[in-house]
N, C-alpha and C positions, 0 to 999 in steps of 0.2 A: 333830391326827390325825383323819381322817374315820372316823366310825362305820361298821361293817360293816352293810349293809342287811339281811342275813339275821338278824343278832343283834337289830336293831331290830324286825323283824317278830316274831321269837320272843318278845321282851320284851313287845311290845304284846299278842300273843295270850295270853301267860301272865297279864298284868295284867287283861285283859278277862275271862278265865275266872275268875280269882281274885275279881273284884269282881262276879260274877254268881251266879245260882242254880246254875250248873254247877260251882261250886267244891266242892260236896259229892260230886261224882261221881268214881269212879276212872277210870283211862284206858280200860279195856275198856267200861264203861258209857257213857262219853262217845263212844267210837268207834261203838258200836252205835246210840246216839241219832243221831249224825250220819248214819249209814247209813240209818236209818229215815226221817229227814227228807228226805234226798236221794231215796230211792226214792219217797216220797210226792209229791214235787214233780216227779219225772221222768215218772210215769205215773199214770193214773187207776185202773189195776188195783190191787186190794188186795195188800198184802204179807202173806203167810201166815207164821205162826210157823215152819213147816217150812222155808220158803225162807230165813228169817233164820238158822236153825240151820245150814243147809247152805252158805250163801254168805257168811256174815259174817266168814270168815277168823279164827275163834277156835277153838283146838284142841279144847276140850271143850264138848260140848252142855250139860253141867251148869253151866259158867261162864256160858254165854249165858242159861240160865234164871235163874240167880242175878242176873245183871245186869238182865234184863227185870223180875224181881220188884222190884229196887231202883228201877228207873225207874218202875214202876207205883206203888210206895209214895210216890214223890216227885211223882207226877202229871205226869211228863214224857211218858209214852206211855199209850195205851189199848190194851187187848187185849179184843177182843169176839168172840163166837161168830159164825161165818159163817152168815148166814140160809139160804144155799143148801145147806150141809153142816155140820151141827152138830159134826162131828168136827174141823173146822178152826177155827183161831183167826186173826183178822186183827189185825195190829199196825199202829198208826198213831200219829203224834205228837199230843200234846194241843194244844189251842188255846193254852194257856199257853206251851208250848215254841215253837210257831210265832211267837208274839208276841215271845218272848225272842230267838229267832234273828233276827227282823226288826230288833229294837233293836240287837243286836250288829252286824248288817250295816250299819245306819245309822251306828253309831259307827265302824266300820271305814272306811266311805266318807269320813266327816269326817276321820279320821286320815290317809288317803291324800291327800285334798285339802290338808291342812295341810303335807304334805311337799312339795307341788308349788309352794308359794309361797316 
């Protein structure tokens, strides 16, 4: 019986996450981190904390702030004061997170190539 491709993908992702530094993150924190990385790569414009709260599709701002705090504690993201307006905070992925994402991306590419043989 042929294995379902969707189930193989889900299993690969679950194992990749479990065997990485991301294993410590809850689903909301992981989703926020993904969103911060995507926004960082999509545009050179800074991602402000206010935008993260308003557009992250998480019901409670308190939940977002809690997840941001966790991500900061684990050095996954950096939150800095905007030099142009000290009332705003800029959120960006840490260099460690970007390296980890690149490693997971390379692992995913290798897995996909292994399926094609």
